[in-house]
N, C-alpha and C positions, 0 to 999 in steps of 0.2 A: 557304438557299438562295441560290443564284446570281441575278443581275441582269443584264439585257442591256439595252445603249445602242444604241438602234437610231436611225439617222438617215437621212432620205430628203432628199438636197439636189439643188437646181438651181442648177448653179456657174456664175455670172453674170460671174466675172472671175478667170479662169483664172490669169493672173500672181498675184493676190492670194491666191487660193487654194493657190497654190505657197508663198506666204510661212508659210499656216497648216500646210501639209505639211511645211515645212522646219523647226519647232519641234514637231512632234509627237511623235517619237519621245524626245525629252528629258523633254517635259510626261508621256510616258506611262509612262516605266522605273519600274520597283519600285512600280507599283500593283497588282500581282495579275491585272491583265485579259489578257486574250487577244483579238487581234482575230481573229475567225471568218471575215469576209467583207468584202470592198469590191468593189462589181459597178457598173458603170456601163452594163449592159444588162441590166437585169432583165425579167422577163417578168409582166407583171398576169394572173392567172388569172380573177381577179373584180374588178368595179370598174373605176373611172377608172383608166387609165394615168397615172402623172406621169412626166415626165421628169428625168433626171438618175441621181447616184449613190446607192447605196445602202450602208450600213456596218452590221454588227453587232458588237457587240464583247461579251463576256463578261467579268464580273467575280464574283468568289468570293462577293459579298454587296452589298446596297445599302449598306451604309457604305462600304465601298470603291469602289463607282461614285460615291458624293457625295465622298467624299475627293480623287479625282481631279477630279471636274466642278467643284467648288467653288474647288479647289486655286488660288493666284495665276498660277502658270505657267498652267494651260487655262483660266483666266478671261481672261487676255491674247490667248490662242489663239481664244477663243470670238469676241470681239470682231473679231477677223480675218476668220474665219469667216462671221460675220453681214455683213460687209461685203462678202466674195465671194460670197455663197450664200444663197439662201432655200431655207426649207424646214421639215420635222419633224424633231423630236429628242424620244424617248420613252423611259421608262425601264419594262423588262417585267421582271416577278418570275418567275423559272423556278421549277421544282420540285425 
């Protein structure tokens, strides 16, 4: 069953977020994940609009997502991302 990493981020420090992006490809390589969407201009169809970037990444299963998310390389990047942006990150189980 696929698992999706979905992030909605309000980037407060673009320079520091650039540091996050600079390391992302290396930390993501070989995970089996696929970046499906990155959008800085989403449209809220219902509810309150939230500013920022939306990211959707599909993994083959939850175990693959968690191996990447909890890996030393991505833990380091998460710290950088959290310095640069605020927001929500969720795991959604696919069918």
